[in-house]
N, C-alpha and C positions, 0 to 999 in steps of 0.2 A: 581423642579430636583433640593438638591442639590450636590457641591462637593466637593473635599481635593485635595490637594496635598502629595502624598507621597513623600518618600526617593528613593523610587524602578524607577529611570528612565525612565524603557521603559515603564510605564505601563502609567504615565503624571498624570494626574485628573482624578476619579473612583466616584463614586458616595459614598456619608458618609456610610449610610450603610449597605456598604461591607465590609467583615473584613478581614484581611493579615492574615492571619497564615502560620505558619514555618511548615515544610515538619514534625515534626518528633511531630508533636502534632494531626496529620492529619491519621501518619502511623502507625501502632506496628510491629517489623520484630516477627517474628514468622519461628520455622524449626521443622514438620512434618517429620518422614521417616517412613520405612518397609510398602513401596507401592507399589515392586514393580509390583504388575499386573495391573494397570494402564498405562492408553497411554503416550506415552513421550511427553511430551511440548518445544516447543519452544521456545524465545522472541524474535523474529528480526524487526529491524528497521523499517522496510517498512508496517505493517494491526501491531507489537507489540506481546501478547499472542494465539499461532498455533499451531493445532493440528503436531502433528509428523510426516512425513514418511521413515518412516526408513528401506525399498523399492526404493525409490526414489536415483538412486546415488549423481544426479545433486547437493539435496539438504543437502544433507548429507556429508561430510567434513571430522565430531569429529565421536573421535573412541565411539560406544558403549562396558562399558562392558557387561558383562554377567547377572553380582551382581547389582539385579540397588535398593536394600535393602538401602542400603545409599541415593539413587533421596529425593530428598524433595520435601515436599507432594502440589501443587494447587491445589483448590480452586476458584470453581466458584464465581466470584466479590472479590477474593484476585488481591494484587498489588505484579507482580510478576518481575525479572528486571535480564534483565544479565547486572552485576558488572565489566567487561573491557568492555564491550560497553553503556555504558548508556551514552557515552558523542556522541553517533550518532543518540537517542534516541531509545535502542535495554531494551524500559519496553510497561507493559501497564496491564488494569486490565484482570483478560482470564476469559476467559466466556467457558472456557471446565476443568473439572479437571481431573489433571494425576500428573506428576510429572517429574523434570526438576532439572538439572547438582544440581550436592552440593557445588558447584560457586555460582551459584546466591543468589536473596537477594527477600527473599518474606513478606510480608508484611498482617496485615490484615487492612484492612479500619474505624478505630475508632470512627469518627463521619460521623452527620449530612449530605449527602453530594450522589448526584445525584453519582453514581457512572461509569455513562452514560458522564456524565458534568465532573466529576474529568479525566476519562481517554481522554473524547475530549480536554483539559484542558490541563493536563500537557505532552500532547506528541508532541502540537503546537511547536513551530519553538525557543519562549523566552524559553520555561521552558528551553527544550536541549542545550538553552547557556548556564545555569545555568549550566545544569548535566555536559558538562566539565569544566567547572570552579573549579568544584568541583574532580575534576576529575586529576591525575598526572599518568608520565610514561617516559620514556627515547625516543618511537617514540608512535605515537598517537595511529600505533593498538595495540597497549598494553600499554595504560593505562588504570586504577585501578580506582574504584573510591569509597574515601575514605564517610565512613558512618557518618560520624560527619562530616564533612561539606555537606552531603548529607539536612541533618536534619536540618540544617536549609535555606537554599532554600525559598522566599514564596514562598507564593501562593495569592493570588489571589479568595473570596469564597464569589460570593451571596446569598443571605434567597434561602433556598429551594425553595419555589415558582418560584424565577425568574428563578436557573436551567433546573429544567426541563420545563424551557419556551422557556432556550437555547436553548437544545436537542430536544423540541419538533421541531423549526422553521429552525435547521440543519438538519433531518431526514425529511425534510419535502426539503427544500433547495439542500443535497446531491440527493435526489430525484424526482429534478427535470432538473437535471444537470442530472444522468443516464438517462435520458428519452430521453435529448437533444443526448446524445451521442449515445444514441441508431439508431435513426434518420437521426445523420449523417454517426456511420458506416451503417444505410440501404442504405444508398442516395451515400454512395462511393461504396456499392456493387453494381448497379444498373449502376453508371458511369461504373466499369469497366468493366460488359456486356454489356453496349452496346457499347465501349471501346473496341471488343474483335467483336463485329456482323460490327463494321464499317471498324475493318481490316481485316476479310473475308471480304468482298463486296469490299474492293477494291486491293484488291488480286485476290480473283475471278470473278468481271465480266468484265477487263481491256483480261483474257485469251475468255472468252465467246466471251470479243467483237471483241478481234482478229483469233476466229477461223472461227466464221460469215464472218469477210470480208474473209479470207484465200480465205472459201470458196466461197465466191462471186467474186470471183478473178481468179480461177484456172477455173467457169463458164462462166467468160467471155475472155478467155484465148484462142487471134486469133490461128487458124491452127496451126502448125507449122509441120504439112509433108510437103512429094516429092510434084510437080506440074506437073500436066501432062501438055502440051500442045494440050490443039486440035488442028490439021492442017486443 
């Protein structure tokens, strides 16, 4: 396989047949509103696009207006982004139909790309750093993404068969890791049960032995009553 060097420092040497596109060649902004009956979605750093639980006070810190007609529609397969927290990685391809804050960006993915591949790649650390460089603000918590600079972020794109193969490998690898995690969790649970049993044994057994030895001691204790001398 032939490789070539590119000006993008972090990627080093990449296969010649991979494309280096700008996000403006992949993403096309859309803004459709007036769907207030659809579920509320959130875009978070840890999971990307999720369904928002409006009943959970711990999860919801932002005000939700009574009129949601101004919220933007997000369709399955579209790319949604919290522009104020893009520097953290708060963006992703949606697996749900729903609505998001009008302050969010929503995009169609307009080229031949495996959307699962794009989601996993764009949410990796190297790309998150690019979004940080494309954001400005007085304080880190208030950084705002520049849409123009975001459009110039480079994206490495293998041919579609390789994208599909990478996704299948990652699915298999994640499944294997999850199985190992489950095995270890069960082992930890069993060890916890064993530990509790040993603690109970250590507490109860000496007490039983003490009671037993005390009973024997009382049984063998010499007679301590009055002694009457027989003439």
